[in-house]
C-alpha positions as CSV (number, residue, x, y, z in Angstrom):
1,M,110.8,52.7,85.0
2,T,108.1,52.7,88.5
3,N,105.9,55.4,89.4
4,A,108.1,56.5,92.8
5,A,111.4,56.8,90.3
6,F,110.0,58.7,88.4
7,L,108.4,61.0,90.7
8,T,112.1,61.1,92.7
9,N,113.3,61.7,90.3
10,L,111.0,63.8,89.3
11,F,111.5,65.9,92.4
12,K,115.3,65.4,91.9
13,F,115.4,67.3,88.8
14,S,112.9,70.2,90.2
15,L,115.3,71.0,92.4
16,F,118.6,70.6,91.0
17,D,118.1,70.9,87.5
18,P,114.0,72.4,87.2
19,K,114.8,72.6,83.3
20,E,114.7,68.9,82.8
21,A,111.6,68.6,85.4
22,A,109.7,70.4,83.0
23,N,110.6,69.5,80.1
24,E,109.9,65.5,81.6
25,I,106.1,67.2,82.4
26,L,105.8,69.0,79.4
27,E,107.1,65.8,77.0
28,R,104.8,63.1,79.6
29,D,101.4,65.8,78.3
30,F,99.5,64.5,81.3
31,S,95.2,64.4,81.5
32,Y,93.6,66.8,83.0
33,D,92.2,64.3,85.5
34,I,95.7,63.3,86.8
35,I,96.5,67.2,86.5
36,W,93.9,68.2,88.7
37,S,93.6,65.0,90.7
38,I,97.5,66.5,92.1
39,F,96.8,69.8,92.0
40,I,93.7,69.2,94.2
41,A,95.7,66.7,97.0
42,S,98.5,69.4,97.0
43,I,95.7,71.9,97.6
44,C,94.0,69.7,99.6
45,I,96.9,68.9,102.2
46,T,98.6,72.1,102.1
47,T,95.6,73.6,103.6
48,A,95.9,70.9,106.3
49,M,99.2,71.1,106.6
50,Q,98.9,75.4,107.5
51,F,96.3,74.9,109.7
52,T,97.2,71.9,111.8
53,A,100.8,74.1,112.0
54,E,99.0,77.3,113.2
55,T,97.3,75.0,115.6
56,F,101.0,73.8,117.5
57,I,102.6,76.9,116.6
58,K,100.1,79.7,117.9
59,G,102.0,83.1,118.1
60,D,101.2,86.7,120.1
61,G,99.7,88.0,117.1
62,P,97.2,87.1,115.0
63,S,97.4,83.5,112.9
64,L,95.5,82.5,110.1
65,I,93.1,80.2,112.3
66,D,91.2,83.6,113.3
67,F,90.5,85.3,109.7
68,S,89.9,81.8,107.9
69,R,88.3,78.4,107.7
70,P,90.4,75.8,105.9
71,S,87.6,75.5,103.2
72,I,87.6,79.7,102.5
73,F,91.6,79.4,102.1
74,A,92.1,76.1,99.9
75,V,89.8,78.4,97.3
76,T,91.0,80.8,97.2
77,I,94.4,79.0,96.9
78,A,93.1,76.9,94.2
79,G,91.4,80.2,92.6
80,T,94.6,82.5,92.7
81,T,96.7,80.0,91.8
82,L,94.3,79.2,88.7
83,F,93.7,82.5,87.6
84,V,97.6,83.2,87.8
85,C,98.5,80.4,85.6
86,G,95.8,82.2,83.1
87,T,97.8,85.6,83.7
88,L,101.1,83.7,83.0
89,N,100.3,81.8,79.7
90,W,98.1,84.9,78.4
91,T,101.7,87.4,78.9
92,G,104.1,84.8,78.3
93,Q,102.0,84.2,74.2
94,R,101.7,88.0,74.2
95,F,106.4,87.8,74.6
96,G,106.2,85.4,71.9
97,G,106.3,82.2,74.2
98,R,105.0,79.4,72.6
99,S,103.3,77.6,75.6
100,D,99.6,76.6,77.0
101,F,97.3,76.2,79.6
102,K,97.4,73.2,80.4
103,S,101.5,73.1,80.0
104,I,101.8,75.7,82.5
105,F,98.8,74.0,85.1
106,A,100.9,71.1,85.1
107,L,104.3,72.7,86.2
108,V,102.7,74.9,88.4
109,T,100.5,71.9,89.8
110,W,103.7,70.5,89.9
111,L,105.5,72.6,92.3
112,Q,103.3,73.4,94.6
113,V,104.0,69.6,95.3
114,V,108.0,70.5,95.6
115,Q,107.0,73.5,97.7
116,L,104.5,70.8,99.8
117,A,107.1,69.1,100.3
118,L,110.1,71.9,100.9
119,Q,107.3,73.6,103.5
120,A,106.9,70.4,105.4
121,M,111.0,70.3,105.9
122,I,110.4,74.2,107.4
123,Y,108.3,72.9,109.7
124,V,110.7,70.2,110.8
125,C,113.5,72.4,111.2
126,L,111.0,74.6,113.4
127,A,110.2,72.3,115.5
128,L,114.3,71.2,115.9
129,A,116.1,74.3,115.5
130,P,113.6,77.0,115.5
131,I,116.7,80.0,115.0
132,L,117.7,78.0,111.6
133,T,114.3,78.5,110.3
134,A,114.1,81.9,109.4
135,F,116.8,81.2,106.7
136,A,114.8,78.3,106.0
137,Q,112.5,79.8,104.6
138,I,114.8,82.1,102.1
139,T,116.0,80.1,100.7
140,I,112.7,78.3,100.4
141,L,111.5,81.2,98.6
142,F,114.5,82.3,96.2
143,W,114.8,78.5,95.3
144,S,111.1,78.1,94.3
145,M,111.5,81.1,92.3
146,W,113.6,80.0,90.5
147,I,112.4,77.0,89.5
148,F,109.4,79.0,89.1
149,V,111.1,81.3,86.9
150,S,113.1,78.1,85.1
151,F,109.2,76.1,84.2
152,L,108.1,78.5,82.5
153,D,110.9,79.4,80.9
154,K,111.1,75.7,79.4
155,A,107.1,76.2,78.8
156,H,107.0,78.5,76.9
157,G,110.9,78.0,74.5
158,F,112.4,81.7,75.5
159,E,116.2,80.3,76.1
160,N,116.2,83.7,78.2
161,M,115.4,83.7,81.9
162,F,115.5,87.4,82.0
163,K,112.3,87.8,80.1
164,T,111.2,84.7,81.2
165,A,111.2,86.6,85.1
166,L,110.0,89.1,83.4
167,V,106.7,87.8,82.1
168,A,106.8,86.1,86.1
169,L,106.6,89.3,87.4
170,L,104.8,90.9,85.1
171,G,101.9,88.2,84.8
172,V,101.6,87.6,88.8
173,S,101.2,91.7,88.9
174,L,98.7,90.8,86.2
175,A,96.6,88.1,87.9
176,G,96.5,90.8,91.3
177,V,95.5,93.9,89.8
178,L,92.6,91.8,88.3
179,L,91.9,89.8,91.5
180,L,91.4,93.0,93.5
181,F,89.6,94.9,90.9
182,I,87.3,91.8,90.8
183,I,87.1,92.0,95.2
184,S,86.1,95.9,94.5
185,L,83.6,95.3,92.1
186,A,82.3,92.0,94.0
187,S,82.8,94.3,97.5
188,I,79.9,97.6,95.7
189,G,77.2,94.9,95.0
190,T,77.3,94.1,99.2
């Protein structure tokens, strides 16, 4: 199977059978070099797409461009994502999960690629049929959450989506609390 065919099948599985997609990713046991390359590329493309869209679709209120630069946005997204991967791994293991950081990182990295493609569809929808954009965004949000929980379930081997959803909620919440704590400490020192 060629790389293009593999990626096409992986994308289809991610949308319609995410546990199978997770299984494919985990069985391949990609090296950190490959995972990091895809992770960095997806962060860069997401940042470029987000800032380009903000430039063309500037509304009346404040926008991302008003508050951030692309480099700061990219570093923030990358750091937050890595932190969340760590807390998801740690939280899952507290519930008896068998995953490791590398597996979670690989799955979250691939999820970023999938979300990148879905976000591009949102921008196309916004250009062609703005009235459908809100519906498309809500649909993609819930679809992405289902994929995320399915990936996490496969990685930790729970075979219980409710338990995995709880681990996801606790892991992401823990990351948020710890990040706020770190930001608070950093702001005290300035």
